[in-house]
C-alpha positions, 0 to 999 in steps of 0.5 A: 569603683562601684564595688569599693562603695560596698562598705562593711556598714552597707553589707550589714544594712543590706543583710539586716533588710533581708533578714527583716524581708524574710521574717515578714514574707514566710513563703519564700525559699529557704536559700537566697543571696544578694546580688549587687549591680555595679554601674560605672558612668563616665564623665559625660554620664554615659554607661561605661561598665556594668558588672554583676557581683554575685553573693555580694553580701553573705548570711553570716 
């Protein structure tokens, strides 16, 4: 599933990217989160499911 493809390594890369972005854009709100949109297609390439995963990556 798309959710299972969010490995610990991918979470860490997203966290590092967000950290870098925040360091280079200093006028951002102090609270933030990373959401993921999971998209699943059927065998014909047609949309079968979309799911929003809020707070997919914590600040840790």
